[in-house]
C-alpha positions as CSV (number, residue, x, y, z in Angstrom):
1,X,294.2,223.5,24.3
2,X,292.5,221.9,21.3
3,X,292.8,218.3,20.4
4,X,291.2,216.8,17.4
5,X,288.4,214.3,17.7
6,X,290.5,211.9,15.7
7,X,293.4,212.1,18.2
8,X,291.1,211.4,21.1
9,X,289.3,208.5,19.3
10,X,292.6,206.9,18.3
11,X,294.1,207.2,21.8
12,X,294.6,204.1,23.9
13,X,292.5,204.8,27.0
14,X,292.9,202.9,30.3
15,X,291.2,202.7,33.7
16,X,292.8,202.3,37.0
17,X,293.2,198.7,38.1
18,X,291.3,199.8,41.2
19,X,288.2,200.4,39.2
20,X,285.7,197.7,39.6
21,X,283.7,196.1,36.8
22,X,280.5,197.5,38.1
23,X,280.2,200.4,35.7
24,X,280.6,202.9,38.5
25,X,282.2,206.3,38.4
26,X,285.5,205.9,36.8
27,X,287.8,208.0,34.7
28,X,290.1,206.9,31.9
29,X,293.5,208.4,31.0
30,X,295.4,208.3,27.7
31,X,298.8,209.5,26.6
32,X,298.6,212.0,23.8
33,X,301.0,213.7,21.4
34,X,303.5,216.1,22.9
35,X,303.4,214.4,26.3
36,X,299.9,215.6,27.0
37,X,297.5,213.4,29.0
38,X,293.7,213.1,28.3
39,X,291.2,212.3,31.0
40,X,287.6,211.4,30.3
41,X,284.5,209.8,32.0
42,X,284.5,206.1,31.3
43,X,280.7,206.2,31.0
44,X,280.7,208.9,28.3
45,X,283.5,207.8,26.0
46,X,282.4,210.1,23.2
47,X,282.0,213.1,25.5
48,X,284.5,215.8,26.4
49,X,288.0,215.1,27.8
50,X,290.2,217.2,29.9
51,X,293.7,217.7,28.4
52,X,296.7,218.3,30.6
53,X,300.1,219.5,29.5
54,X,303.0,217.5,30.9
55,X,303.7,220.1,33.7
56,X,300.0,220.3,34.6
57,X,299.8,216.5,34.8
58,X,302.9,216.3,37.0
59,X,301.4,219.0,39.3
60,X,298.1,217.1,39.6
61,X,299.7,213.8,40.3
62,X,302.0,215.4,42.8
63,X,298.9,216.8,44.6
64,X,297.2,213.4,44.6
65,X,300.3,211.7,46.0
66,X,300.7,214.6,48.5
67,X,297.1,214.1,49.7
68,X,296.1,217.6,48.8
69,X,292.6,216.5,47.9
70,X,291.8,214.2,50.7
71,X,289.4,216.7,52.2
72,X,287.2,216.4,49.2
73,X,286.1,212.8,49.9
């Protein structure tokens, strides 16, 4: 799914309130047009971003809440 550089640079990105101010490994998310969600590395703001459709984002969040990824940490 292609997103213009302008759309990503104009997006309002936010980090989790659980992210510390220590510059550690954090991701940022932003709402995009069409209900899509962008995810990027907070240390590489000009770098690539993952773009999720609304249904992909809901499936991902459902997996996180359902603890499907707990074995990865």
